[in-house]
LUMGU-976589 format. One record per residue (C-alpha): residue in one letter; x, y, z. Coordinates in steps of 0.2 Angstrom, whole numbers, plus 5000, padded with zeros to 4 digits. Last residue first. Layout:
<nodes>
aXYZ/...
</nodes>
This chain:
<nodes>
l498149044932/l498549054914/r500149064904/v500149174889/v500349154870/p500948974867/q500848934848/e499648794843/r499948844825/m500249024820/m499849124804/y499248964796/k499048974777/k497548954765/s497849134759/r496049184761/l495549074776/d497049134786/y497249004800/v497649064818/t498048934831/a498248994849/c498948904864/l498548964882/w499948894893/r499348804908/e500848674908/a499748534902/n499148634887/v497648744886/g496748774870/f496248914858/a495648914839/i495549054827/e494849054809/l495249214800/r494549304785/p492649294789/k491649394776/r491249574781/d492349654767/g492149834767/p493649884777/p494849784765/h495949644773/p497749654768/p498549524756/r499349454766/l498749484783/y500249484796/g500249414813/l500649484830/t500649424847/p500349574859/n501849664867/a501149794879/d499349724878/n500049554884/l499049514900/p497549644899/i496649644916/v494749644916/v493849664932/g492049594933/d490549634944/d489349734932/g489949654916/g489649474922/s489149404905/e488449494890/g487849384876/g488949344861/k488649154861/e490449124867/n490249244882/t490349424881/v491149534894/a490549714897/p491849824904/a491949834923/a490649894936/a491349924954/g491049774966/g490749594962/l492449544964/k493349664976/h494749754968/l496649784973/q497749894963/g499349824956/d499349924941/k498849774930/d497349744941/w497349644957/i495949524961/f495049474977/k493849334981/r492349304992/e491249164984/d489349204985/g488949134967/y490349174955/k491049344955/k492149394940/g493949414936/v494349424918/e496149394912/c496449474895/i497249414879/v497749534865/l498049454848/k498549584836/f498349554817/i499249674806/t498749724788/e497049794790/p496449894775/t496050074781/g494550134791/l495550144806/s494550004815/c494849884801/t493749764810/p494549594805/v493149464803/l493449314814/p492849124813/r492749034829/k493548894839/w493648864858/f494348694864/d495248684847/m496948634855/q495948504866/t496148534884/p497448504897/f496648564908/r495048574918/t494048724914/g493348804930/q493348984924/p492948994906/i494348994892/i493849084877/v492849234884/s492549364871/y492949534877/q492349674866/k493149844863/e492249974854/h492449984834/t490650054833/e490049954818/l491149804817/d491349794836/h493149764841/t493949604848/v494949574863/f495349394869/a494549324885/y495149224900/d493949174914/h494749144931/v495348994941/i495848874927/y495748694934/d496948574942/s496348394945/q495648354962/a496548244975/s495848344989/v494148244990/d494548155007/a493248255016/a494448305029/y495648365015/a494348465007/s494048545024/a495848575027/g495948665010/f494448775013/a495248825030/v496848865022/a496148965008/e494849055018/f495649225023/p496849245009/q495549204995/w496149284979/a498049264981/r498749134970/v500349204962/v501149094948/d500249164932/r500649344938/g502549314937/f503849274951/r504649434955/k503449564948/e501949474955/f502849444971/i503149624975/p501549674966/y500549584980/v501249684994/g501149854987/p499549904996/l499149785010/l498049635005/t499449515010/s499049575028/g497449475028/g498349305029/v498749185015/m499649214998/l500249054989/v501649074976/d501548924964/e502848844952/v504448904960/a505748824948/q506148994940/e506749054957/t508148934956/i508348774966/g510148694967/e510148654985/q511148804990/a509948904979/a508548854991/r509448945005/e509649094994/m507849084989/v507249085007/e508349225013/n507949334997/t506049315001/c506349375019/a507349525013/e506149565000/l504649565012/t505749665025/r506149795012/y504349815008/l503949845026/g505349955029/r504550095040/e504750225027/e504050115013/l502550065024/l502250255027/m502450295009/r501050165005/l499950235018/e500250405010/d499850334993/k498150265000/t497650435006/v497350495024/r496250635029/i496350695046/h495050725060/p494750835075/t492950875079/e492651065080/g491651145093/r492451315088/v493051365105/r493551185109/e494551165093/e495351335095/f496051275113/r496751115106/h495850955112/f496850825121/e496050875138/d494350835131/p494850645128/p495250615109/m494050545096/p495450515083/f494350515068/f495350465053/v494550505036/q494850395020/e495650425003/d495950314988/e494850174993/f495149994991/f496549935003/l496250105011/a494750045020/e495849915028/k497050035035/l495750155041/r494850015051/c496449965058/a496850145063/e495150155072/s495449995081/r497150055086/m496250215092/m495150125104/r496650045112/g497550215113/w496150295121/q496250165135/a498150195137/l497950375137/t496650375151/e497550245161/g499250325160/s500450275147/r501850145150/a501150025137/s501150165124/p500050295118/v500750435107/p500350605114/y499350715101/k500150835089/l498850795075/q500250745064/r501250655077/c499650555082/l499350505064/d501150435062/d501050335079/l499250275074/l499950215057/w501450125064/d500350045078/d499149985065/v500549915054/v501249815069/r499449745072/g499449685053/g501049585055/l502849585059/p503849475071/r504849415056/g505049255046/a506149145035/k505948965029/a506848855017/i506648675010/v505148625020/r504448455016/c502648435015/t501348345026/g499448305026/q499648115022/e498948135004/m500148285003/e501648175007/k501148054992/a500948194980/a502448284984/l502348474989/s504048534991/v504048695002/l504748865001/a504248965017/i503849145021/d503249185038/l502649365043/t501849375060/g500449445071/g498949505060/g499349395045/f500649375032/d500849185027/v501849195010/v501949005005/l503248974990/a502748814981/l503748684973/r502848544964/n502548354964/q501148294953/k499448214955/l498948314971/g498048454962/l498148634967/g496448714969/y496948864981/g496248774996/i497248624991/a498848724991/a498348815007/a497948655016/v499748585011/p500548755016/e499548745033/d500148565037/v498748445039/f498348365056/r497048225060/v496048215076/r494748075079/k493748065095/v493448245098/g492548255115/v493048415123/l494548335132/k495148255116/l495248425108/a496448495121/e497448325121/m497648325102/m498148515102/e499548485115/a500148325106/r500248425090/y501248555098/s502448425106/e502648345089/y503448505084/a502748635072/d503748695058/v502448695044/p501148775056/t499648655060/t497948645052/l496648535062/v495548405054/l494148345065/d493048195069/r491948205084/i491148385081/r489448395090/e488048445079/g486548565082/t487348695070/t487348845081/e487348775098/r488548635094/v489748745085/e489648875099/r490148735111/l491548685099/l492248855101/e491948865120/r492948705123/f494248755110/f494648915118/l494648835136/r495948705130/v496948845122/v496848945138/e497448795149/r498948755138/a499448945137/s499548945156/l498249025167/p498949095184/k497749085199/r497649245210/g496049305202/l496049215185/r497649265177/a498249265159/v499649205148/t500749105160/r501948995152/l501648815153/p501448785135/s503148855131/q503548875112/g502148815102/l500848855116/v501549035116/v501249065098/k499449005099/f499149105115/d499249275105/i497749335115/a497149325133/f495949405144/s495949345163/p496849495169/q495449605162/p495749725147/i495149905150/d494249985136/t494149855123/n494049705135/r492149655134/e492149685115/h493649575112/a492949425122/r491349445113/r492149445096/g493049275099/i492949195116/f491949215132/g492249095147/q491748945157/r489948925150/g488748795156/w488648615152/f489448555136/v489148375137/r490148215134/s492048255134/a491848375148/l490748245158/p492148125164/r493348275166/w492248385177/k492348555170/g490448545165/a490048525183/k490848685187/s489848775173/w488248695178/f488448755196/d488948935192/l490748985189/n491549135197/e493249175189/f492749165170/a494049155157/e494149295143/v494849215127/a495449275110/s495749195094/p494549305084/v493249195075/l493249205056/t491549215048/p491549405044/a493249415035/e493049605037/l493949635021/h492649545010/d491249645017/a489649545018/g489349535037/g488049415043/p488949405060/r490449515059/r492049445068/c491349275074/v490849245092/n488949245094/p488549225075/l489549065073/e489749065054/v490348905046/m491448925031/r490948815016/p491948685007/r491348624989/g490448484981/e488748574983/a487748424990/r489348364999/n489648525008/w491348515016/r491448605033/a492548755038/i492948835054/g494148985054/t495249055068/n495849235069/t497449315076/s498649175080/g497749055069/f496848885071/d496148835054/i494848715060/a494148575049/w492548475049/m492148335037/
</nodes>
């Protein structure tokens, strides 16, 4: 029940927890990004896909390389991986340090990606070393040796790529390897069932590349871990490119030289540190409106007045400025162009945008300001699944490994409708469809009497039905949510309006985000005769249910006129 999402920038390890009936990320404290970290953006349990090979091995490490023993025991250490490899190569990267080897493996496995003294190291050798040390860390941390594994693969991976991965894992003792296409794993990780065929647009936007693919998820093929690619487009654009853009812009504002590959040792070393600082700044601006950039330049970069005053150079950057920079550099145009390419190719096969049932967002760069709104506006909020970009693929692969992926669809968020307190007239949010509800439901899944509030102190003649999506933290799950203005929120972060459950008690008010879905054009009904302000008797009977297409359907019955104002009428589509 082990699964590995091997990524170009980060690698995730997940395991299905039978007791909880859900997948869990496996934290490897020695090599993961932030051991024990709680920050959503840091993706703390992921392991950076980086390797530093050792040149001089001790006796046990040399013995551990012997093929008959390599598949049985993990003797010695042959290199550093993950966070430790990055930390050791922050200032001056060693020739034996390698990143981005996944991409090279898929194109040319014998290409040199690092050097160990005079010996060149191919992508094949580096990948094998990475998995050797990764599974060694799993053994030391959990006490278990992985023998059965599901591995995610790019949707356009050739059989040669799978063969390379199979051999690398076989050498370290994995006896059974199954593969699952990344879009299939993302679909399962985001809770899509396997009972029906569906079209999904997968937006994979990570640290190194942007890939957008329209795939057909057929039930039979998904059970085999595969899907059919209808159209695909990509660009060599990712989070690291954005970091370079930001650093370049900040250096120009501060009038510092812009570091490049041709820079001298001092400038190049400073540039590597500043790219990390630019990355920190970028991620902080996902949530904050303003953040400070500290360039920490060498003494010779300081201006004369800064030296005299002892000032520490810094610059304040706002989220709007980051968004403007992304606009100037063409990020949003690139996203639109890639999506257009995919949909134009799909149109040649008679597939329209309206036929896309799900948009699956994976990769940390999907959290950049302005990215989510592009797909929300184009395909609709009820289609875009984006709340766990770091874990969705690993979670899905873990569920696939446990053979529990054929689950029914369920509602992801709580949904509520707006009422007003009879005394204070303040808004209240009554949850009508709780998170985790399987659909379709009975049309009277939630049913209650309602007294119009007459908030203006005059007879109520119009009935407005405003439905809200309520994002809340459940347990220790890491999720993101976007409000109606396209701003990103962490679930469990800033306080949100109190949310009442069906018994009237407060639920999750301190860590919820409420997003009105139809406040600009609420469903209307007319009370004939009008309801007087002093009448506290229930006037309406309201029932809600969810149909097979995820539409929230409302039934409103006027108890006074004995007439239905609406009957099983679709109001909004749920996610």
